[in-house]
N, C-alpha and C positions, 0 to 999 in steps of 0.2 A: 131324246128317244130313250127309255128305260133299258137298263143292263140287265136284262133277264139271264139266268141260267136255261140253257136249252133242253127242251123236255125230252128226255131220253127214257122215259118211263117204260114204254112198249119195247125199247131196245135192250134195255139192261136188266130188267125183272122178267121172270124170277131170277135173282141173283146168287149164285152158289155162296153159302157161308164159309168164311174162313175158320181155320181151326181155333184162332184166338177168340174170334166173336162167339163161337159156340162156346168155348170155355166160360167167358163172361156172361153169356145167356144161362147156362146152367147153373152157373154159381150164384145167381140173383133168385132171391127168395123173399117173402114178405118180412120175414124177421131181419134180414140184412140185405135190403135193396141195393143191388150193384149200380149205383147211379153215381155220376160225377155231379157234386152239388156246388152250387154257389149262393153267396149273400151279398147284396150291395145295399148299402144305405147312402140315399140322397138327402142333401139338406135343401133341396128343392121340392116343389110339387110336381108330382109326375102324373099327367092326364091319364086315368086308367083305359079311356076308350082310346086314345093313340097309342097306348102302350099294347093294348091287345091287337090292335090292325098290326102294329110293328112286329108283334110275335108271330102273327100269322104270316106276314111276308117273309120273316127271316126263316120261318121253318119251310115255306114254299120254295125256298132255294136250297133245300137240303133234301136230296133224293130219300136219305135214309130215315128223314123224320116220318115217324108214324108206319114205319113198314111193319109186317107180321109175318113171323117165322111160320114156314109151310113145308111138308116133306114131299119133295117131288122125286119118283123113282129111287125111293129109299135115301135120299139124300137131302139135307136140311138146305132150305134157300131163304132168302128174303123175299117175300111176296110183295106185289105192288101194292101202293096204298088204295085203300077203298075210297073211292069217290063219295058213296053214299053215307060215310061214317065221318061226321065234322071231326070227331074227336080224335079218331084215327088219323086223320089227314093233317090235322092242324096242331095236334098235342092239346094239353089242358091249359087253361088261362083262369086263374080266379083272383077277384079283388075283394078286399074286405077293409072296412073303416076299424081301427082299433087304437088303443092309447098303448099298446106294449108290443113286443116282437110277436111276429107271426107264429101260428102252431104249424108247422111243416105238415107234409103229406102222411097220410096212414095209407101202407101199401099192403091192406089185408087182402084186396081181391088179386089172387094170383094170375088171372087173366088180364088183369089190369097192366101189370107189369111187363107182360110180353107184347101187348098191343099199343100202348101209349109210351112212346119212347122220349117224349120231351114234355117238361111240365115248366110253368112259371106262376108265381102267385106273389100278389103284391098286397101289402098293408100299410096304409096311409093313416097319420094321425100324429099326436104329440108324444114327446118323450121327456120326462123331468130330468134336468141337469142341476147339480148344485152350483149356485152362483156366488156363494160366499156365507159365511156364518150369520151374517145380520140381513141378509137379503132374500133368505129362504131359497126357493127353486125356481128357475126358469124353464118355461115349457116350449122347446123348440118344435117346428113342423119339420116331419121327417117322412120319407117313402122308404119303406123296407121292401127290398124285392128278393125272392129265394127262387132260384131256378134249379132244374136238373135235367141231365141228359143221360141217357143209358149208356153204361160203359160198353156194351157189346157192339154199338154202333158210332161211339166216339171216344178219343183219347182226351188229353187234356188240352192239347193245340186245338182239337176239333172243337171241344167246347167254347174255347176263348173265341174261336171265330163266329160261332153262334151268338155269344152275347155281345161281340162287338159289333156285329151287323144289326142287331136288335136296338142297340143304342144309337147306331148312325141312321137305321131307319126312322126311328122315333124323331131324332133332331130333324131328319128330313121333312117328315109329316108335321112337326110343329112349326116348320118355317114354311110351310105351304109349297114344298118342291115334291118332286115325284120321290117316293119312297127308297126306291134303290139307286137314286141319283149318286154318282161318286164311288158306287161300290165295285169292286172288281169282279170280273167275269169267272165265274166257277165253271170248272170241266168236268161235268158229271160222268164223262167216259173213262176217267182216271180211276174210278172205282171198280173197274173190271180188274185192274192191275194193283190193287190197293194191298193184295197178299203175296206178290212176287217178290220172293226173297233169295230165289235161287238156292233153296235148301236141299234140294235132291239132284242138283247137278253134280256128275260124277267129280268135276275138280273140286266142289266144295265138300263132299264126303271123303274125299281123298286127304283135303285140308283137315277135317276134323279127325280122322283115325290117325293121323300124324301126330296127334296132340294129345297122349295119354294124360297129361296134366289136367287137360279140360274136363276128361270123362273121371278122374279123381276127384276134382274140384265138385263136379255135379253130385257125386255121392254124399258129399258133407252136408248137403242140403236134406238129404233123406234121412242119414242116419244120425247127424248130431243133433243133440236133444239141447234146445235154448230156453231160457228162463221164461216163466210164465209170468206177464207183468200184472196179471188180473189176481195175484195172490192177496193183494192189499183191497180185496173186493168190500166196499163199504156201501153197495146197493144189492138189495135182495132179489133173487131171481125172479123174473117176471115183472119187475117194477120199471119197465121200459118206458122212456118217453118217445114221442114220435119223433122221426128223422126229419132233418139231420141235426145233431147237436154239435155247434161249433163255437170256438172261441178264438179270438184273434187279438193281436197286438202289432203297434207301429214300433219300429226301429227308426230312429232319425238319421239325418245324413251324415251327422259326426260318427255314429257307430258304424256306418256302411264304409266310411272311409277308413276308419280303422281296420275292419276287416280286409279291405282292399289292400291296404299297406302290409298287413301280415301275410296275406296272399302274395303279394310281390316280393317280400324279403324271403319267403321260404320257396319261391317258384314253383307253386302248387295252385290249383284253381280256387276260386273262392267257393265252388262248391265242395271241395276237400275239405276246406276250413269249417264251412256249416256243418257238413255230415260228422266231422269228427267231435265237433262241440255237441251235437246231438247224443253220440254214444256216451261222452261223458256225463250228460245231462241226465239221461237213463239210469246210468250207474248209480249217481247219487241219489236218485229217485228210489232205487231199490235198497240203498243203504239206510234208508230212513226206518225201515219196518224190522230192524235189529238183527235179522238173521245175517248169516254169511253167504254173501253171493259172490265172492271174489273169483270163485274158479266157474262160475256159470257163464254161459254163452249169450251175448246180446246179438241179435240179428236185426239188420235194417235191410228192407226190401226197396231198390232203388229202381224206379220206372225209367226207362231209357227210350226216347223217341228215336224211330228209325226214318223220319221223314226225311226226304231229300229237297233240294231245291226247286225241283219240278213239282214237288207236291204242294206247293203253295196254292195252288188255284184249285185243288182238289177239295170237294165238299167234306164236311166233317166224317171221319172214318176213324178207325182204331188202326194206327201204325206204330205200335209200341211194343218193346220187351221189358224184361226185368233181370236184374242181377241182385243176389244176396249176399250181403258183406256180414262177416261175422267177426266178432271181437270178443276176447275174455275180459270179464271185469277187472281181474288183477293186472291186466296189460295196459290198460287205460291210462294215459296220462299226457297233460297238455304240452307235450314236448315236440321239438322240430321233427324229430325222428317219427313220431306218431302220425303227424300230418302228412310227411313225406312217404311213408310207406302206404298209408291209405290212397294217396294219390297216385302212388306208383301202381297199386293193384287195381285200380279203375283204369288206368292207361293201358294196361296190358290186356284186360277185359275187352276193352273197345278196339285196342290195336290188332288183337288175334281173333276178333270177332266171337269171342267166347260168350257174348251176350245173347247169341242166337240159340244157346244150348237149350233154353227155356222154350223157345218156339219149336225147336226140333222134338222135344220131348211131348209137347201139346199137339204136335201134328201126327206124330207116332200113335200116341194115345187115341186120337181121333179115329184111327182104323179101326178100333176096337170099340163100338158105340157103347155097350153096357159099361165097360171098363173106364171110358171117357166121363161118362155121367157119373160114376161113383167119385173119380177123382176130383172131377169138378165141383160136386157136392159135398165133399168131405169136410165136415165141421170141425175137425181136429187139425186145422192149418199149423203148420209150424213157424209161422212168421211170426215176429215180434211187434215191429211198427213199419210204416211205411213213410218214406221221405221223398217228396217231389221238390224240385227246383224249377219254378215256371219262368226265369229269365223276366221278361218286362211284357207281361200279358196285355196291359194297356198303353204300352208306350206310344201306338199310333192310334190312339182312342178314337179321334173322330178328325176327320178331314174337313168336314163342314164347319161354318161359324155358328155356334149354338151356345145356350146358357149352360148345356151339359158339357162343362169344361172339368179340368182336373180337380178345381177346388169345390166341386159340387159333392164330391164324396167325401162322405164321412167314415167310410170303411168299405173293403171290398174282401171277401175270402173265396177262394176257388179250391176245393178239397176233392181227393178222391173217397172211394166207399171204403168202409170198415168191414171186417168180416171176424167171424168167431174164431179166437186163435190171433187174429191181427186187429186188435182192438183200437189201435191208434194211427190216425194218418196225418202225418205233418206235412205242411206245403210253406215253401219261402218264396215270395213272389216280390219282383222289383216294380216299383211305381214310382217313376222320375228318379229323385235322389233318396228315397225311403225304402225300406223293405217292410212287407206285410207278412207277418208269421202268423199261420193259422194252425189250427189243430180240430179235425174233425174225430170225435171219440164215441165209443159205444157206451150210450147212457145207461145200459144194463148193469155194467160193471164198473163205471166209474162215474162217481157223482160230478156235478157241475163245480163243486169247490175241488175236488181233486183234478179235475181237467185244468182248472186255473192254475193250480200248483204245478202241474207237469208244464204247462207253456211257460209259466213264470219262470220256471226252472231253466229251460230252454233259452228263454229270451235273456236271461241273465248271463248264461253263458257266451251267448253271440255279442253281447255289448262289453264282456269283459270287464265289468265295474261301471260302465257309462250308465248313467240313470236312463231308464227307457222312458218313451214319450207317451203320456197318459192319454188315454180314449178321450 
């Protein structure tokens, strides 16, 4: 018997949009589509017919896949899927034969970004790899898969859920089993409470008002001027490539163990070590242009998941908030105190629930619709870069026996969107004993070579002198 998601379409739609969903929806535009992007490279052949069917089944289990915003009694809701519009109900799927990497999507159609919330594109073909000075090149058969999920309806954990299910369903179909065999039951009714944070309970308001330090800390995000990383612009305006522009690196197991030992010695989280080294990497990158940036502020936006254990069975949804961490370039040093202070700040933010400040501001702004639209669409974002640690997104890749094993992956990257003013989005994800470091960059202001330099600089900081594993 198939493990299907209960059809609650008539019961939960129209579904009132949360403030964070409206923010990401308004913030999305063709020049900077607000999608979570992924890229997977398989060393084996992926059947496009089975892949498309698996994508259809995976999206059919997601109530928010293909939904369309609509206004009901002056309030924005997610409307039910259109049963007559195949693209609106199943997302989009494209397959091409090619000898090179796929050209990702062009989001020129403003209506498309609102009605098609999930995309998948495959390219199959050979890719030349050098095999030695005397032996020329070896052509390997690979399958490159790009996917996208709109950030208004999904956070990183939700995107991982969709991709994992697509892989599992493909493996089932390939083996002749039911597509949903072995998948967990998703509880769509949990979507009704996806935005329940208790933000306006009187006890929570009292808790916030008793923390003037939290309100003072919020002002620095508005009034503190941060350095513009795009000053080294080497791509002319308007010379943008199609999205997404991604580069990635593997860090081997020994480098990961070194980071873990340093984390244990300092009694800080591994995330704090990686975050601190990102600050240093950015500072050294700025120093290359010859200008004095010692007193400039560097800002890293840190997404924080607010999912609880009970949310594991919830379909893809946006359950996240952010905090912003600032450090001045002349204060950066790879010292014990630097990491411990950074770790202490994050612990205070989480312990005192100061990470909810962003959600409170968004909810308050959403009560004034024109102002909310203006803030969400503000192209002069004061953010510098975004950093996400995804943990182990593919740790439980497949429960079924299939040739889609860990060894089948040549690379995988799961990255968040970039925005004007926030042109870089770093992601570190654990995959078995290795780390995958990915960078999604705005190709209008950073060339591919400059992006490679940025990622190489960060990877070098992470390994601390350990040679990186080549692609």
